[in-house]
Each structure stands twice: as structure tokens, then as C-alpha cells.
N, C-alpha and C positions, 0 to 999 in steps of 0.2 A: 669270406673275402679271400681272394688270391692275390698274392704279390710275389715277386721273384727277385732274388739276387742272382743274376746270371753272369757267369764268369768264364772267360776263355783264357788261353795262355796270355793274351793281351786283353784283359779282363773288363768287360762292361758289367755294370751292376744293376740288378733288379731284384725285388723281394718276391719270393714264391708264395708261401702260405704262412699264415700266423695262426697259432692255436693257443688257447689257454691251457694251463697245466701247472703241475707243481714247480716250485722255484728250483728244485734240485737239492742235492745233499752236500753242497759246498759250504754250508754254514750260513748262507744268506737266507733270510726269512722274508723275502719280498714277494708279493703277489706277481704272477706273470699274466700279462694281458693279451688279448686278441686285437689285432689291427682292425679298425672299423669303428663307425660311430664317432665317439669323441676321443678315440685312441688313434694317434697318428703313428706311422711307421718310423723306425730309427733311420737316420741318414748317415751313410758312410762318410767319414771325414779323413780316414787314413787307411790306405790299402797296401798290403804287401802281396805281390804276385806269387803264385805257387812256383816252386823250383821246377825248372824244365826237366822232365823225365820222358823217356821214350814211351810212346803209346798214345792212343786216342781213346776217349771215353768221357763219360759224364759222371761226376761225383755229386751226390745230393747230401748235404749236411743239414741237420737240424741243430739249432742252437738258441740260446736265450741271449738277447742283448740286454744287459742289466741297466738299471736306472742311472748308472755311472757311465754308460756307453761302452762297457767292456763285454766281449763275447765270453760265454761260459756254457757249461753243459753241452759241449759239442758231441754229436754222434753221427756216424755215417748211416744214412737212410738207404742210399743206393750206391753200391760199390762199383768202381771201375778197375779194381785190382789194387793190391797192397801198396805199390809204389805211388800210384796216382792218388789214392785215398790219403796216404800219409802226407804227400806234398800239399794237398788241399787243406787238410786239418792244420798243419803247421803254419800255413799262410794265414788262414782265417783267425787263428789264435792271436795273431799280431794286429789284426784290424782294430780300429777304433771308430766309434759312432757318436753322433749326437743322439741321445736316447730318444725312444718313442715317448710320446706325451699323452697323458689323459687330461684333457683341459690344458692347464698351464703347468702341470706337475710332471716331472720326468718319471717314467715307469719302465719296468722290465717287460719285454715283448719277446715271444717265441717266434722265430722265423726259420725258413728253410733257404739255404743257399745252394745254388746250382753252379758248379764249376765245370766248364767244358774244356777238355784238353784236346789238342790236335797237333799232329806233327807239322813242323814248319819246314 
């Protein structure tokens, strides 16, 4: 299943893709789920826009939204250059979510976030 978190300098949100995989090495031992079937996507509840930096491009970030609604295990999948990448990562680290759910239980879900920068 494909979903997107699509962001621009004035950032709309959509989920890109969700994949199952390891929970990461941050000490949390929770299973990471794929969106689909009885697993619902997380919902963005608090968003910080990326800092404005010169340039245009798209940054693709993969991350896990934990069962507590916190982003973790962020990594750049598609780069738009060091400054844009850094701005995107720093913004997404501050986001908060209503976690994805498997049935009625909150679970960790891997998602990809697309952030589009454009000169204003």
C-alpha cells in the first residue's frame, strides 16, 4: 500500500509508503507494522515547518512513528542537498502523531515523508 506525507514550504501532509522492518537500535523493542489491513496510518497532530533555506527540491525521509506517536529512526532516502535535508530532518523530529493502530491498539508504523521545498 502506498501513502504519503507530502510537504512543501507551506506543508500539506500525506503518507507515502509504509513498510515493516526492524524497530531500530534506539533501545525500543516494539514491532514495526505496515499500513494496510487492520493497521491504520498515524495521524499528524503537531507539525513544525522546515526552516526556509535557499533552494528547491524534494527530500524523502523514512521514519518510524512509534506507538507513542513520536518520530524515530529518521533517515534521508532521497537528498535535495545538505541544507534542505537538514532542514527537513530537524522539522520532522519535532512532529507529533496520533500513532497508527492495529485494531484498537497503538503500534509503531514505518512511513516515508516527502517534503518539497520551493523558492518563494
